[in-house]
C-alpha atoms as one frame of an Amber mdcrd trajectory, in Angstrom:
protein
  20.377  -7.183  -8.007  21.364  -6.133 -11.496  19.770  -3.016 -12.969  19.391
  -5.087 -16.134  16.442  -6.851 -14.471  13.188  -6.495 -16.380  10.382  -6.293
 -13.810   6.940  -7.346 -14.993   5.309  -5.379 -12.156   6.084  -1.722 -11.398
   4.945  -0.176  -8.101   4.932   3.508  -7.158   4.592   4.839  -3.631   6.109
   6.534  -0.607   9.083   4.631   0.875   9.221   4.959   4.662  11.053   3.519
   7.630   8.431   2.237  10.091   8.862   2.778  13.814   6.670   0.192  15.474
   5.796  -0.250  19.154   2.961  -1.212  21.468   1.031   1.641  23.096  -1.818
   1.991  25.567  -5.113   3.735  24.670  -4.048   6.666  26.876  -1.071   7.344
  24.613  -3.334   7.580  21.567  -5.710   9.869  23.470  -2.793  12.121  24.393
  -2.300  12.890  20.697  -5.953  12.755  19.645  -5.526   9.548  17.652  -8.071
   6.828  16.928  -7.191   3.132  17.461  -7.085   2.559  13.688  -5.874   5.876
  12.290  -3.647   7.055   9.436  -2.583  10.700   9.374   0.166  12.842   7.861
   2.337  15.249   9.821   4.894  17.766   8.608   8.157  18.466  10.416   8.055
  22.085   9.221   4.677  22.843  10.799   5.520  22.475  14.527   2.929  19.703
  14.673   2.837  18.320  18.280   2.537  14.756  16.983   6.077  14.988  15.568
   7.192  14.282  19.152   5.929  10.723  18.764   8.955   9.718  16.688  11.412
  10.830  19.372   9.325   9.333  22.180   9.037   5.959  20.466  12.836   5.649
  20.385  12.629   5.144  24.164   9.928   2.444  24.042  11.179  -0.981  25.193
   9.700  -2.913  22.262  10.333  -0.425  19.430  11.287  -2.078  16.146  12.337
  -0.605  12.808  10.838  -2.137   9.697  11.126  -1.196   6.017   7.734   0.258
   5.222   5.583   2.416   3.012   2.382   0.742   1.838   3.243   0.250  -1.839
   6.780  -0.838  -0.945   5.308  -3.473   1.400   3.116  -4.611  -1.493   6.108
  -4.756  -3.833   7.990  -7.006  -1.403   4.881  -9.154  -1.005   4.513  -9.604
  -4.754   8.206 -10.489  -4.994   7.642 -13.184  -2.351   5.701 -15.027  -5.056
   7.378 -13.779  -8.231  11.051 -14.004  -7.262  14.002 -11.686  -7.789  13.941
  -9.080 -10.552  10.233  -9.328 -11.314   9.105  -6.306  -9.259  10.397  -2.727
  -9.551   9.603   0.049  -7.093   9.661   3.832  -7.588   9.777   6.279  -4.684
  11.844   9.092  -3.195  14.260   8.791  -0.248  17.031  10.746   1.461  20.725
   9.997   1.155  20.998   8.566   4.663  21.313   5.388   6.730  17.545   4.885
   6.647  17.395   4.618   2.868  20.344   2.211   3.055  18.186   0.032   5.315
  15.319   0.188   2.806  17.655  -0.708  -0.054  18.918  -3.732   1.874  15.373
  -4.926   2.633  14.260  -4.567  -0.976  17.334  -6.344  -2.278  16.799  -9.214
   0.151  13.169  -9.448  -0.994  14.116  -9.432  -4.690  12.672  -5.967  -5.406
  14.536  -3.624  -7.770  14.706  -0.195  -6.053  14.324   2.653  -8.536  14.733
   5.417  -5.956  14.942   9.141  -6.532  17.470  10.436  -3.964  17.105  13.801
  -2.202  20.333  15.373  -0.929  19.027  17.617   1.848  15.838  15.861   3.005
  15.692  12.797   5.234  13.979   9.535   4.376  10.321   9.487   5.417   9.167
   7.678   8.539   5.956   6.208   9.905   5.109   5.645  13.566   2.955   2.525
  13.772   1.422   2.364  17.244  -0.011  -1.055  18.029  -2.907  -1.436  20.468
  -4.262  -4.995  20.476  -5.201  -5.867  16.903  -5.413  -2.178  15.975  -2.691
   0.076  14.658  -2.620   3.847  14.445  -0.147   5.364  11.994   1.416   8.830
  11.980   3.569   9.569   8.945   6.176  12.215   8.181   6.746  11.800   4.445
  10.108  13.548   4.434  11.903  12.843   1.140   8.985  10.735  -0.115   7.083
  13.983  -0.601   9.518  15.152  -3.291   9.117  12.506  -5.976   8.863  14.072
  -9.436   7.548  12.655 -12.744  10.847  13.260 -14.532  12.352  10.440 -12.458
  10.010   8.080 -14.304  11.347   9.479 -17.588  14.901   8.607 -16.541  13.866
   4.976 -16.116  11.164   4.818 -18.771  12.583   1.609 -20.223  11.398  -0.182
 -17.060   7.933   1.314 -17.506   7.750   0.200 -21.122   8.919  -3.330 -20.295
   6.446  -3.770 -17.408   3.099  -5.480 -17.897   1.330  -4.395 -14.684   1.263
  -1.247 -12.541   0.373  -0.769  -8.882   0.091   2.611  -7.146  -0.570   3.302
  -3.481  -3.213   5.980  -2.961  -0.880   7.695  -0.492   1.099   8.893  -3.517
  -1.896  11.036  -4.550  -0.651  13.428  -1.834   2.774  13.605  -3.502   2.673
  13.498  -7.305  -0.656  12.940  -9.069   1.263  13.877 -12.231   3.541  10.868
 -11.880   0.554   8.587 -11.273  -1.227   9.942 -14.343   1.922   9.462 -16.408
   1.951   5.750 -15.540  -1.833   5.475 -15.840  -1.970   6.961 -19.324   0.827
   4.690 -20.518  -1.031   1.690 -19.072  -4.272   2.672 -20.796  -2.595   3.322
 -24.139  -0.806  -0.050 -24.048  -3.703  -2.043 -22.586  -1.847  -2.890 -19.372
  -3.718  -3.360 -16.062  -3.407  -0.369 -13.710  -4.200  -0.923 -10.032  -4.873
   1.792  -7.432  -5.167   1.199  -3.695  -7.258   3.793  -1.815  -4.795   3.301
   1.085  -6.464   5.360   3.859  -9.770   7.124   4.650  -8.147  10.562   4.370
  -7.335  10.000   0.682 -10.955  10.156  -0.615 -11.719  12.732   2.076  -8.970
  15.298   1.445  -7.561  14.320  -1.956 -10.796  13.872  -3.857  -9.711  15.935
  -6.910  -6.553  13.921  -7.765  -8.436  10.689  -7.006 -11.120  11.722  -9.512
  -8.395  12.358 -12.093  -6.862   8.912 -11.706  -9.948   6.691 -11.286 -10.917
   6.655 -15.001  -7.607   4.924 -15.796  -7.949   2.183 -13.194  -8.469  -1.482
 -14.018  -8.634  -2.495 -10.350  -9.375  -0.405  -7.253  -8.531  -1.924  -3.865
  -9.718  -0.645  -0.492 -11.096  -1.630   2.888 -14.391  -0.895   4.628 -13.126
   2.346   6.246 -11.853   3.696   2.932 -15.121   2.693   1.231 -17.125   4.606
   3.858 -14.894   7.660   3.409 -15.325   7.447  -0.372 -19.129   7.295  -0.010
 -19.138  10.338   2.249 -16.687  12.379   0.168 -18.472  11.676  -3.111 -21.934
  12.181  -1.598 -23.205   8.711  -2.415 -26.795   8.048  -1.329 -26.000   4.499
  -0.219 -25.371   3.437   3.378 -21.649   3.820   4.145 -21.643   0.173   5.241
 -23.126  -1.024   1.952 -19.853  -1.938   0.275 -21.491  -3.454  -2.778 -23.344
  -0.230  -3.613 -20.160   1.798  -3.124 -18.246  -0.594  -5.388 -20.941  -0.178
  -8.070 -20.505   3.606  -7.908 -16.733   3.327  -8.334 -17.091   0.932 -11.280
 -19.646   3.275 -12.866 -20.263   2.532 -16.535 -16.848   0.902 -17.023 -16.895
  -2.613 -18.452 -13.264  -3.182 -17.449 -12.972  -1.920 -13.874 -13.100  -4.215
 -10.828 -13.409  -3.031  -7.223 -12.070  -5.152  -4.360 -13.009  -4.358  -0.760
 -11.371  -6.228   2.096 -12.954  -5.998   5.537 -10.702  -7.655   8.085 -12.028
 -11.037   9.113 -15.212 -10.563   7.095 -15.438 -11.736   3.451 -13.667  -9.864
   0.669 -16.084  -8.279  -1.821 -15.247  -8.215  -5.531 -17.481  -6.310  -7.957
 -17.345  -5.599 -11.691 -19.939  -4.973 -14.382 -19.694  -8.668 -15.257 -19.711
 -10.267 -11.822 -20.211  -9.841  -8.085 -18.724 -12.258  -5.574 -17.617 -12.576
  -1.952 -14.633 -14.570  -0.717 -14.388 -15.743   2.910 -10.986 -14.999   4.432
  -8.640 -17.825   5.318  -9.263 -18.891   8.937  -6.429 -18.258  11.370  -6.413
 -19.013  15.096  -6.335 -15.881  17.229  -3.228 -16.992  19.105  -1.304 -17.034
  15.817  -1.980 -13.352  15.101   1.143 -11.367  15.973   0.566  -8.025  14.213
  -2.038  -6.887  11.672   0.031  -3.889  10.529   0.503  -4.260   6.772  -2.112
  -6.991   6.265  -3.829  -4.959   3.544  -0.493  -4.366   1.800   0.225  -8.097
   1.941  -3.173  -8.866   0.424  -2.417  -6.460  -2.416   1.017  -8.069  -2.886
  -0.402 -11.553  -3.251  -3.175 -10.300  -5.504  -0.737  -8.453  -7.776   1.485
 -11.531  -7.966  -1.521 -13.558  -9.075  -2.388 -11.048 -11.795   1.223 -10.927
 -12.947   1.314 -14.706 -13.196  -1.851 -14.659 -15.310  -3.960 -16.405 -12.666
  -7.782 -16.106 -12.689  -9.125 -13.520 -10.251 -10.402 -16.212  -7.848  -6.838
 -17.493  -7.459  -5.344 -13.993  -7.246  -7.753 -13.118  -4.404  -6.840 -16.334
  -2.588  -3.129 -15.605  -3.030  -3.745 -12.192  -1.470  -5.598 -13.673   1.474
  -2.936 -16.354   1.942  -0.117 -13.784   2.008  -2.080 -11.549   4.403  -2.545
 -14.481   6.798   1.193 -15.175   6.547   2.104 -11.531   7.175  -0.008 -11.080
  10.318   1.972 -13.901  11.925   5.092 -11.688  11.601   6.118  -8.403  13.238
   5.316  -5.433  11.028   4.556  -5.521   7.294   6.890  -8.479   6.806   6.998
 -12.002   5.417   8.701 -15.156   6.716  12.453 -15.183   6.126  12.286 -18.878
   5.226  10.168 -19.150   2.086   6.742 -20.724   2.604   5.152 -22.147  -0.522
   1.625 -21.071  -1.431  -1.061 -23.679  -0.900  -4.318 -23.066  -2.756
């Protein structure tokens, strides 16, 4: 794809190569993991869970999929928007794994605006599937070294874009880069979307999250992330009361909307102007192949709807439609043969 493309949507996140395989509950217990977990590990810390990556190479059903939450979302948005409409910032190593990611993005129509690290390998994520659950262990590798000056080098893409999407995982890497995009978006009146991404983000990265939230137009999360937010911010409401948590995140803003997905249960959308729930699209259980990346797919469809100027009802439905499509594939993927959206 030509670098002269002018993406309408810019995404920022942590590009990773996903290792994906089926595991038994005993394997998760061995490493102290929950069935639906998301944790970070560091190769430099002698963390025992680093062994998972080597062990998974020997699993019979191991698959390698281009991953990283915001990158999955970028590919999902491009599924609707077409080639050259979505640009993606992140940091990778100069290795065969980043070549794989580049190929996947190109095939999906996403413009890769990577920052390359010479001496650090591309990040990886072990996605361990147990039934409809998935537990993720991530070694950020090169993704952890993204710097705001890389945005400056490609600022023309930022200025041309009309919408911005940031995965909350990037709050662990470069809050400065996120704020740089967020401030530009606010100054120019462009929608800025933040995904909470995982329960550990509100729990352990509360300070950078607090810095970024005032700039958000949309905040996306699921029920686990909402509960973590309520606990971290000391909200008096029940951690299962998603509407009350959404109200707290919106605060006194007249322009912020909070969207909480909750698996098969209805999606909750709250703003100062409106409150609504949206039942998910029904899908027979025997059609569900893999729920890994369903939330990223929802965000991709939703962002595509916003970018196309659709009303929020349609954008939510596009997100749910793409999520239902994705969970019929292996990993955070979309059908190779294009399926047209049906409202």
